[in-house]
Structures are given as structure tokens and as C-alpha cells.
C-alpha positions as CSV (number, residue, x, y, z in Angstrom):
1,M,-25.8,7.0,-8.9
2,D,-27.4,10.1,-10.5
3,E,-30.5,10.1,-12.8
4,N,-28.4,10.0,-15.9
5,Q,-26.6,6.9,-14.7
6,I,-30.0,5.4,-13.7
7,F,-31.3,6.2,-17.2
8,E,-28.3,4.5,-18.9
9,K,-28.8,1.4,-16.7
10,V,-32.5,1.3,-17.4
11,E,-31.8,1.6,-21.2
12,E,-29.3,-1.3,-20.9
13,V,-31.9,-3.5,-19.1
14,F,-34.6,-2.5,-21.6
15,H,-32.5,-3.5,-24.6
16,K,-31.6,-6.9,-23.0
17,T,-35.2,-7.6,-21.9
18,F,-36.8,-6.7,-25.2
19,A,-33.9,-7.6,-27.6
20,D,-34.7,-4.2,-29.2
21,N,-32.3,-1.4,-30.0
22,T,-34.9,1.4,-30.1
23,P,-33.2,4.5,-28.8
24,L,-34.9,5.5,-25.6
25,T,-35.9,8.9,-24.2
26,R,-37.6,9.8,-21.0
27,D,-40.8,10.1,-23.1
28,T,-40.6,6.6,-24.6
29,K,-43.7,4.6,-23.6
30,P,-45.0,1.1,-24.2
31,G,-46.9,2.1,-27.3
32,D,-43.7,3.2,-29.0
33,V,-42.1,-0.3,-28.9
34,T,-43.9,-3.3,-30.4
35,A,-42.4,-5.9,-28.0
36,W,-43.3,-3.8,-24.9
37,D,-46.6,-5.5,-24.0
38,S,-48.0,-6.4,-20.6
39,M,-45.9,-9.5,-20.1
40,G,-42.9,-7.6,-21.3
41,Q,-43.6,-4.9,-18.8
42,I,-43.6,-7.6,-16.0
43,R,-40.2,-9.0,-17.2
44,F,-38.8,-5.5,-17.6
45,L,-39.7,-4.4,-14.1
46,A,-38.5,-7.7,-12.6
47,N,-35.2,-7.2,-14.3
48,L,-35.0,-3.6,-13.1
49,E,-35.7,-4.8,-9.5
50,Q,-32.9,-7.3,-9.7
51,T,-30.5,-4.9,-11.4
52,F,-31.0,-2.1,-8.9
53,S,-31.7,-4.3,-5.8
54,I,-35.1,-2.7,-5.2
55,K,-38.7,-3.7,-4.9
56,F,-41.4,-1.7,-6.7
57,K,-44.7,-1.2,-4.9
58,M,-48.0,-1.6,-6.9
59,K,-48.9,2.0,-6.2
60,D,-45.7,3.0,-8.0
61,I,-46.0,0.6,-10.8
62,V,-49.4,1.9,-11.9
63,T,-47.8,5.4,-12.4
64,F,-45.1,4.0,-14.8
65,R,-46.3,5.3,-18.1
66,S,-42.9,6.1,-19.7
67,I,-39.2,5.5,-19.2
68,G,-39.0,8.8,-17.4
69,N,-41.6,7.7,-14.8
70,I,-39.6,4.5,-14.3
71,V,-36.3,6.4,-13.9
72,D,-37.9,8.7,-11.4
73,G,-39.4,5.7,-9.5
74,I,-36.0,4.0,-9.3
75,A,-34.3,7.3,-8.2
76,K,-36.9,7.6,-5.4
77,L,-36.3,4.0,-4.2
78,T,-32.6,4.4,-4.3
79,G,-32.6,7.7,-2.5
80,Q,-31.6,9.7,-5.5
81,G,-34.9,11.4,-6.2
């Protein structure tokens, strides 16, 4: 799975988690989406872990400031980054 495929899957999980159809870019951050609050972040990351069969480490989670950071983190954990 390349980074474009990871992005597409992240976008799908995002829309399901937040019931929000905001178009995403790598630069989209929590402040850009009303429903993306701290509890939403937890649900979103848990859904991503389940979708990609991965486990985020706290040291990685604290660097997630945008969709791009999340995609890069998933790519790293899946051996694509």
C-alpha cells in the first residue's frame, strides 16, 4: 500500500468517524474540522489502528498535528515510509 492509498483509507476512516464530508488534504488539522476534538481524535486513531492493524505509540501520537503526519505515521508502521 503506497502513501496515496494510505491517504485514501485515512480519509474514508475520517469521514466515518466524524460523519463529516470535509475534503481532506495532508495539511488538514483538527482546528479545520469542528467535530475533531480530543475525544474525536481518540476515536479516529483507534479506528485507524483497527483498519490498518497497527498500534500507535504515544511518542508518535504527540507528533500528529495534521492528516499528513498521520499518513506518514501509518506509512512508517506499515513499512511504507
